Residue, then its C-alpha position, 0 to 999 in steps of 0.5 A: m750076381k747078375l746074369n748077363k744074357i746074350l742072344v745070338f741071331d744067325v742071319d742067312g737061312t734063319l732071319l732071311h733067304r738070299t738068292r740071285e734067282k727070282i722066287a715065283n710069286l714073291a716080291h723080295d724085301f730089298t737087294s744087296n749087290g745084285t742078290a734078292i733078299y727075302l725076310r722070313p715070313n712073320l719076322h716083323h713079329l720078332s721086332y716087336h719084342f726087341d725093346r724088351l729083349s734088349q733090356h735084359s740081354r745083348l743082342l748079337l747078329w752072326t753070319s758066315m757071309l762076307r762082312k760087306n754084305a752083312i753090314k747092309i743087311e744089319a742096317y736094313l734090319n736095324a731100320k725095321g726095329m731089330k737093333f743089334d748090339r754088334l755084328y759078327t762075321q766069319 
């Protein structure tokens, strides 16, 4: 029997931080609907493992934020090499 693994990544607070206020001495990675998006430090290291992880697992992205905001963030992460199989929103 083959075991199917599912890895779920929570967006807000885990992979990134969103705020309308500027964080001193830190450049945001991108903006979405007027909100500055800051990726977590060293998040790019995780993207190095996505090819290997996706061979053995389904990679899902989950968030409680609005879907219209999550779609933009998912597209940005995908462009950075973090390809998710599916996006789930609340």
